C-alpha positions as CSV (number, residue, x, y, z in Angstrom):
1,M,3.8,0.0,-2.1
2,P,3.7,3.7,-1.4
3,T,7.2,5.0,-1.4
4,Y,6.6,6.9,1.9
5,L,6.8,3.5,3.6
6,I,10.3,2.8,2.2
7,E,11.8,6.3,1.7
8,R,14.9,5.6,3.8
9,E,15.6,2.2,2.3
10,L,15.3,3.7,-1.2
11,R,17.6,6.5,-0.4
12,E,20.2,4.1,1.2
13,G,20.0,1.8,-1.8
14,A,18.7,-1.2,0.3
15,L,15.6,-1.3,-1.9
16,Q,15.0,-0.5,-5.6
17,V,11.8,0.3,-7.5
18,V,11.3,-2.5,-10.0
19,R,8.0,-1.4,-11.3
20,D,7.3,2.3,-11.6
21,A,3.5,1.9,-12.2
22,P,0.8,1.9,-9.6
23,L,-1.2,-1.3,-8.9
24,T,-4.8,-1.2,-7.9
25,T,-5.7,-3.1,-4.7
26,D,-8.4,-3.2,-2.2
27,A,-6.3,-1.1,0.2
28,A,-4.4,-4.2,1.2
29,Y,-0.8,-5.4,1.1
30,Y,0.1,-8.8,0.0
31,V,3.4,-10.4,0.8
32,V,4.4,-13.5,-1.1
33,L,7.2,-15.7,0.2
34,P,8.6,-19.1,-0.7
35,D,7.4,-21.7,1.8
36,D,10.9,-22.2,3.1
37,R,11.2,-18.5,4.0
38,A,7.9,-18.1,5.8
39,S,9.5,-18.6,9.2
40,D,12.7,-16.7,8.4
41,P,13.5,-14.1,11.1
42,V,14.2,-11.4,8.5
43,C,10.9,-12.1,6.7
44,S,9.1,-12.0,10.1
45,A,10.8,-8.7,10.9
46,F,9.7,-7.3,7.6
47,L,6.1,-8.4,8.1
48,H,6.1,-6.9,11.6
49,W,7.6,-3.7,10.3
50,I,5.0,-3.3,7.6
51,R,2.1,-4.0,9.9
52,E,3.3,-1.4,12.4
53,T,4.1,1.2,9.7
54,V,0.8,0.9,7.8
55,T,-1.1,1.0,11.1
56,E,0.5,4.3,11.9
57,R,-0.7,6.1,8.7
């Protein structure tokens, strides 16, 4: 994930970089969730946020 999408969260310590190496994709984002979290409101909010944020760029 490009860090420009999560700059504030990184700065505030809410997120951490766990892999400091780029991944090659087909210009797509993939979110993997356990089945029991797919309808979780927090996960839904994250998916909504990333869709809106990426669309803006």
